[in-house]
Every structure is written in C-alpha cells, then in structure tokens.
C-alpha distance (Angstrom), angle and dihedral (degrees) to the residues before:
residue distance angle dihedral
M1 . . .
N2 3.75 . .
P3 3.87 109.8 .
I4 3.80 93.1 -162.9
R5 3.80 92.5 56.2
N6 3.85 91.7 47.9
S7 3.81 92.6 50.5
R8 3.80 90.7 52.7
K9 3.82 89.8 52.6
L10 3.82 89.7 52.8
T11 3.82 96.1 44.8
F12 3.82 96.5 56.4
P13 3.85 96.5 60.4
L14 3.82 91.0 45.9
T15 3.86 91.5 51.6
L16 3.79 91.2 48.7
L17 3.81 91.8 49.1
F18 3.83 91.9 49.4
S19 3.82 91.7 50.1
V20 3.80 92.4 51.4
L21 3.79 92.2 49.7
L22 3.81 92.4 47.6
F23 3.82 92.7 49.6
S24 3.81 92.0 48.6
V25 3.81 89.9 55.2
L26 3.82 98.8 43.5
F27 3.82 100.1 40.0
P28 3.85 96.1 76.2
L29 3.81 89.7 50.7
L30 3.81 97.6 53.3
G31 3.84 94.3 92.4
T32 3.80 95.3 41.0
P33 3.85 122.1 95.0
L34 3.75 113.3 -115.2
N35 3.79 93.4 -127.3
A36 3.81 100.9 45.3
S37 3.76 140.3 35.8
A38 3.81 119.7 -110.1
N39 3.79 94.0 -107.6
S40 3.86 99.3 41.7
P41 3.86 114.4 110.3
I42 3.80 117.0 -128.2
P43 3.84 105.9 -109.4
Q44 3.82 118.4 -119.6
F45 3.79 113.3 -141.6
S46 3.81 131.2 175.1
T47 3.76 128.5 -178.1
D48 3.79 124.3 -122.3
D49 3.81 88.9 -106.3
E50 3.81 91.9 52.7
Q51 3.79 90.6 48.7
N52 3.80 89.8 52.0
T53 3.81 92.3 48.8
M54 3.80 92.0 51.2
Q55 3.80 92.5 46.3
V56 3.82 93.3 50.7
F57 3.81 92.1 47.2
N58 3.81 93.8 49.1
F59 3.79 90.2 46.8
A60 3.81 99.1 45.6
S61 3.81 105.7 31.3
P62 3.86 94.4 80.3
S63 3.82 86.8 62.2
V64 3.82 94.7 55.7
V65 3.80 118.2 90.6
Y66 3.79 137.2 -167.9
V67 3.82 114.2 -121.6
T68 3.80 120.5 -157.8
N69 3.78 126.3 174.5
E70 3.76 137.9 -167.5
T71 3.77 130.1 -157.8
L72 3.79 136.8 -163.3
V73 3.79 121.7 -101.5
R74 3.79 130.7 176.0
D75 3.77 120.0 -127.4
R76 3.79 107.0 -120.6
W77 3.82 92.5 -141.2
T78 3.82 105.2 37.2
L79 3.84 95.3 26.0
R80 3.79 88.5 -138.3
L81 3.80 120.1 143.8
H82 3.78 119.6 -125.0
T83 3.78 136.7 163.6
V84 3.79 123.0 -107.5
P85 3.83 131.6 179.6
K86 3.79 109.5 -89.6
G87 3.78 105.4 178.0
A88 3.76 148.4 -47.0
G89 3.76 139.3 -132.1
S90 3.77 143.9 148.6
G91 3.77 138.1 -83.2
F92 3.78 140.8 166.1
I93 3.78 139.7 -130.8
W94 3.80 110.7 -95.7
D95 3.81 101.7 -175.9
E96 3.81 143.9 -9.6
Q97 3.81 90.5 -95.7
G98 3.80 88.5 75.2
H99 3.81 100.2 -102.7
V100 3.80 113.6 154.5
V101 3.81 124.6 -163.5
T102 3.80 122.1 -148.8
N103 3.81 140.0 143.4
F104 3.78 120.5 -69.7
H105 3.79 91.2 -130.9
V106 3.83 89.9 57.8
I107 3.83 92.6 63.0
E108 3.82 100.3 26.2
E109 3.83 112.1 139.8
A110 3.80 90.6 -1.1
R111 3.79 117.8 159.3
K112 3.80 94.8 -171.7
I113 3.81 128.1 18.2
T114 3.80 124.4 -163.0
I115 3.80 125.9 -167.4
T116 3.81 119.3 -155.6
L117 3.79 115.7 -161.1
Q118 3.79 125.8 -152.9
D119 3.81 91.7 -94.7
R120 3.84 85.4 59.7
S121 3.79 93.2 -113.6
E122 3.82 112.8 144.4
W123 3.79 124.8 -138.7
S124 3.78 131.2 -173.7
A125 3.80 109.5 -121.9
E126 3.79 130.2 -142.8
L127 3.79 118.6 -145.8
V128 3.82 107.5 -121.8
G129 3.79 103.0 174.7
T130 3.79 145.3 -26.8
A131 3.79 137.8 -149.7
P132 3.83 104.3 -170.1
E133 3.81 91.7 177.0
K134 3.83 88.2 61.0
D135 3.83 95.8 34.7
L136 3.80 91.4 -123.1
A137 3.79 132.6 129.8
V138 3.79 135.1 176.3
L139 3.81 123.2 -145.2
K140 3.81 131.5 -178.8
I141 3.78 132.2 -144.9
D142 3.82 129.3 -173.4
A143 3.79 96.4 -133.9
P144 3.83 123.5 146.2
R145 3.78 113.1 -86.3
E146 3.81 92.5 -119.8
L147 3.82 88.5 65.2
L148 3.79 93.7 50.8
K149 3.79 113.2 86.9
P150 3.83 110.5 171.9
L151 3.78 121.4 -153.0
A152 3.79 119.1 -119.1
A153 3.81 111.4 -116.6
G154 3.78 118.1 -126.8
N155 3.79 131.5 -166.9
S156 3.79 121.2 -90.9
A157 3.82 93.8 -172.8
T158 3.81 90.5 74.2
L159 3.81 96.0 50.1
A160 3.78 119.6 120.7
V161 3.78 132.3 -164.6
G162 3.79 109.3 -92.0
R163 3.81 97.0 33.8
K164 3.79 113.8 137.1
V165 3.81 115.9 -108.0
L166 3.81 134.5 -177.1
A167 3.80 127.9 -154.5
I168 3.81 123.2 -158.4
G169 3.78 121.6 -171.6
N170 3.78 148.1 115.4
P171 3.83 107.2 -86.6
F172 3.80 113.2 -172.1
G173 3.82 88.6 -7.0
L174 3.82 93.5 -59.8
D175 3.78 99.4 136.3
T176 3.81 125.3 -133.2
T177 3.79 98.8 4.6
L178 3.79 120.4 172.3
T179 3.80 127.3 -148.7
T180 3.78 128.0 171.7
G181 3.78 136.6 -157.1
V182 3.77 142.4 125.2
V183 3.78 138.9 -85.0
S184 3.81 100.7 -85.8
A185 3.81 97.8 -175.2
L186 3.79 142.3 -15.7
G187 3.78 134.2 -141.8
R188 3.81 96.6 38.2
E189 3.82 123.5 155.5
I190 3.80 126.3 -140.6
D191 3.80 131.7 -177.1
A192 3.80 121.4 -101.1
A193 3.79 136.4 179.9
G194 3.79 120.7 -60.4
N195 3.81 95.6 29.9
R196 3.79 89.2 -67.9
T197 3.78 129.1 136.6
I198 3.79 130.4 -140.6
R199 3.78 109.6 -136.0
N200 3.80 135.3 -154.9
V201 3.80 90.2 27.6
I202 3.82 119.8 173.3
Q203 3.81 117.0 -121.0
T204 3.80 117.0 -153.3
D205 3.80 138.6 173.4
A206 3.81 92.1 -143.4
A207 3.80 104.3 121.2
I208 3.83 110.4 -97.4
N209 3.79 115.3 -179.0
P210 3.82 135.3 172.2
G211 3.79 105.1 -62.8
N212 3.80 94.0 35.3
S213 3.82 90.0 87.1
G214 3.79 111.5 118.6
G215 3.78 94.6 19.0
P216 3.81 124.0 123.0
L217 3.78 128.5 -92.7
L218 3.81 107.8 -149.6
D219 3.78 137.4 -166.4
S220 3.80 124.8 -133.9
S221 3.83 90.0 -86.8
G222 3.81 92.0 58.5
R223 3.81 93.5 -108.8
L224 3.79 122.9 141.4
I225 3.81 111.3 -107.4
G226 3.81 100.7 161.5
V227 3.79 149.4 -5.0
N228 3.81 113.9 -114.8
T229 3.78 106.8 -125.0
A230 3.80 115.9 153.4
I231 3.78 147.8 6.1
Y232 3.76 134.2 -149.9
S233 3.78 107.6 -130.8
P234 3.81 135.0 139.5
S235 3.83 89.0 -154.2
G236 3.82 98.2 44.0
A237 3.81 92.6 -115.8
S238 3.79 128.9 97.4
V239 3.79 116.7 -73.5
G240 3.79 95.4 169.6
I241 3.80 98.4 -84.5
G242 3.78 111.2 106.3
F243 3.79 132.3 154.4
A244 3.79 134.0 -146.5
I245 3.80 131.3 -169.9
P246 3.83 105.9 -118.4
V247 3.79 116.7 -109.0
D248 3.81 91.9 -126.4
T249 3.80 87.5 65.1
V250 3.80 91.3 44.5
K251 3.82 92.6 51.2
K252 3.79 89.8 54.4
I253 3.80 97.7 45.5
V254 3.82 105.3 38.4
P255 3.84 96.3 62.8
E256 3.82 89.2 51.6
L257 3.80 91.3 50.6
I258 3.80 90.7 49.8
A259 3.81 92.2 48.1
H260 3.80 101.3 38.0
G261 3.81 108.5 10.5
R262 3.80 90.7 -121.8
L263 3.78 142.2 41.4
V264 3.79 114.0 -70.8
R265 3.79 102.7 -141.7
P266 3.82 122.2 172.1
I267 3.78 117.4 -122.0
L268 3.80 139.1 -142.2
G269 3.79 94.2 -150.8
I270 3.79 98.2 -116.8
E271 3.76 137.5 125.3
S272 3.78 106.6 -137.7
A273 3.78 126.5 -145.4
P274 3.82 118.5 -117.4
D275 3.80 115.9 -84.0
Q276 3.82 88.3 -117.0
W277 3.78 88.1 75.2
A278 3.80 88.8 71.0
S279 3.80 92.8 67.1
R280 3.81 92.4 39.7
Y281 3.80 94.8 53.3
D282 3.82 96.4 28.0
F283 3.80 102.5 -120.1
E284 3.80 139.9 118.4
G285 3.78 118.9 -130.2
V286 3.81 140.4 49.4
A287 3.79 115.8 -56.5
V288 3.80 115.4 -142.9
L289 3.79 109.3 -127.1
R290 3.82 94.5 -176.8
T291 3.80 139.6 -26.5
A292 3.81 124.7 -122.9
P293 3.83 115.4 -117.4
G294 3.79 113.4 -101.8
M295 3.79 94.0 6.9
P296 3.85 127.3 123.2
A297 3.81 96.6 -96.7
E298 3.81 93.1 53.8
K299 3.81 91.6 45.1
A300 3.81 89.6 52.0
G301 3.82 90.6 53.0
L302 3.81 99.8 -110.6
R303 3.78 115.0 162.2
G304 3.77 129.1 -145.0
V305 3.80 130.3 -157.6
Y306 3.81 111.6 -43.7
R307 3.79 140.8 179.7
G308 3.78 114.9 -97.5
S309 3.75 127.7 -138.2
R310 3.79 90.5 -88.6
G311 3.80 93.4 52.0
G312 3.78 97.7 -104.1
W313 3.80 125.3 122.7
Q314 3.79 115.0 -96.3
L315 3.80 128.7 -157.7
G316 3.80 112.2 -104.5
D317 3.81 128.9 -156.3
V318 3.82 119.5 -29.2
I319 3.82 117.1 -150.5
V320 3.81 110.3 -138.6
G321 3.81 103.4 164.4
L322 3.79 142.9 21.3
D323 3.80 120.2 -164.1
G324 3.79 91.9 -29.4
S325 3.81 97.1 -43.6
P326 3.81 112.3 118.1
I327 3.80 114.0 -124.6
S328 3.81 117.0 -149.8
N329 3.82 99.9 155.7
Y330 3.79 144.5 -3.8
D331 3.81 92.6 -80.1
D332 3.81 90.5 56.9
L333 3.80 90.7 51.3
M334 3.82 93.7 50.0
N335 3.80 92.5 47.7
A336 3.81 90.8 49.3
L337 3.82 92.0 50.2
E338 3.81 90.7 50.6
N339 3.80 88.4 66.3
H340 3.81 91.3 63.3
R341 3.78 140.3 59.6
P342 3.82 131.1 -135.0
G343 3.79 109.0 -81.6
D344 3.81 94.9 33.2
Q345 3.79 115.2 132.3
V346 3.79 112.7 -136.3
R347 3.78 138.5 177.4
L348 3.79 114.2 -112.0
D349 3.81 121.3 -158.7
Y350 3.80 117.4 -161.9
L351 3.79 143.4 159.8
R352 3.81 124.4 -123.3
D353 3.78 117.6 -175.2
G354 3.81 88.3 -20.1
K355 3.82 93.6 -53.4
A356 3.84 119.2 121.0
L357 3.81 112.8 -125.0
Q358 3.78 135.2 173.9
T359 3.81 134.7 -156.5
S360 3.78 140.8 169.9
I361 3.80 117.0 -116.7
T362 3.82 133.8 -176.7
L363 3.80 112.0 -138.3
A364 3.80 117.9 -127.7
A365 3.80 132.6 -144.3
P366 3.81 115.3 -100.1
C-alpha cells in the first residue's frame, strides 16, 4: 500500500468539509457592515458649534426677506414704457411696523419693489428713505404683524477678529441661504456713492455672493451685527473677502431715514471747492469756495476764494480739522459732521495764507 496515495484520499474530504463549514458561517455576514450589526441604527451626532449654527438659522431666517425690483425702459421701436426686472437682493425686517432694511444699490433706480417673506407671500414695498453715501435704504410693507419678525440689534463696537459670524441671504436668487465664517478684520473702508467712503466696515470670510447684498450678518446669539454690502472679487463671486456695514452705523442711520427720508447732517454753511484743488495748490483739507450769508461759517469769519490785489483769484480758508478730527478731503468733513447734531458747538481748525487758525462754530440745521 502506498501511504502517500492514502493520505491524499483522506485530505480531500477534510478540505471539502472545512470549506462547507466556513461558507455556512460567513454567508449570513456578507451583507452586514464590519463595524455594526444589521439591526443597529446609525447614530446622529452634532457638535455644539453645529447646534448653535442651526439654532441661529432657525431663529433668524424668518426675519430675512427677498427684495426684487423693476425699472422702466422704453421700447426702441414703439417708444412705449414698460417695466422689466432690474435686480434682486436681500433685506431684513427692522420693526413690527413693517420697515425693511436693505442696501441702497439693491433698490437704486427701481420703479417697483417687491418683498417676499419666508412664507413666500409677496408684498409691494414703499420706499421710505435712502442714504446712498452709506449704501442703506429703508422700505415699508403692509404685511400682518404676525409675519413680521424683527431682528435684535447687537453691538459692533465690541466685535473682535475671530468671532463667529453667520450670513443669511438670497445669493443668485436661492432664497434663505446660510453661510458661516469669522470676523476677518475690522475698521475697513469701502467706496460708496458720491465719492464717499463707508468707514469701520466689518470684513468677513463668510461667503457673500450677488444677491446677499442687504442681508444680515449675525453673531452666534442671533443678533444683527452688520448689513452685508459688498465683496472683493476679480471674478464677481465670493473669494472669502466680504464686507458688512456695522450695526452701530445702521442703528444711527435707519431711525433718521424713517423719520426724515434722508440723513439729517448739520452744516457749516459753505460751498467747498473740488478735491482736485488740493493737488493743484498743494494742500490737504477742504478749501472754502464761498460762505452762505447768515450761516455759521460766515458768522465765524471764514473766507472763501477772493480776488487778490493784482486781480487774480486767491485761495481762501482751508478747513483742516473739526472738533479734533483731521480733515484731508470732503469725505473726511462729511464723516466728521455726521458725528454731530444741529446746534452743537465745535472747534474748527483752518489755514489762511499758510497760517494755522482756530475758531468756535455752532452747527446749523440743513
């Protein structure tokens, strides 16, 4: 007898038996994940930060509105006027009287403005007031009070770089979109209408795209800390550099727009020369072109452009400071005046024939 041949005959049945047993054990497990049993539910976890984000969104999103506007155009063939869509943006409910805050550039040149609330109801809006130099506008809708959920205003003066922020808006017409980020920088300046600048602007990396303009920037408590207004982007889409008008500015301007339809800024009673004169005559400040009769500047003895002894025009007084704020151009002067009210007495610093002078002046109502 050959022992090798007999061992082979014995090995084959044992191998077959082992394979059958192994298959019977593994087959029921083929459709089961390795890290969980078939009947175990997949756990749902969220971090504290995610919980906060969801809570703020659910709380604030009913306050955010969709702003669309139409303008008039004339048909080139029939010469008839008709309305066409001009643009869209975002806004938010300011109070229970139906006032809505948005950017000025969102409703600029609009013939008809429509506000869409979160329940998708549409309301025709009345233009209450505008501040183009601050890129802010106030609208009003006659919606039921139960649909009007104002945002609570926070405090932008206490913000710090790194604080979490949330932006809600309607980018590209996609309503009620949320993006998150942080305060990237404070004290920025951006351009506004009329060669003005908006100062102390908040910079954020929360994605702000076309259509987000006019929407709220919120803190982690759901309070309004800014109005999203602009982005820096070569392509026109968000690259992580967005800007928001600080809520401290908004809280000061919106009540004036509701009450008066415009900013109520005190005046000196001067007509200023163009800023180009500064480079022509090599000075920094605001040159007085002429003073208005009976107004504060004339009463304080300020002098405008005058004819010299040889008959040529001579530069008059140049305003270089107002109540401690340095004045380099017209924008500086307007921003300094916005910090005061009619009737305030301020110190005015000016140059006359190169000599530094100072006077006290009482600001007048516009």
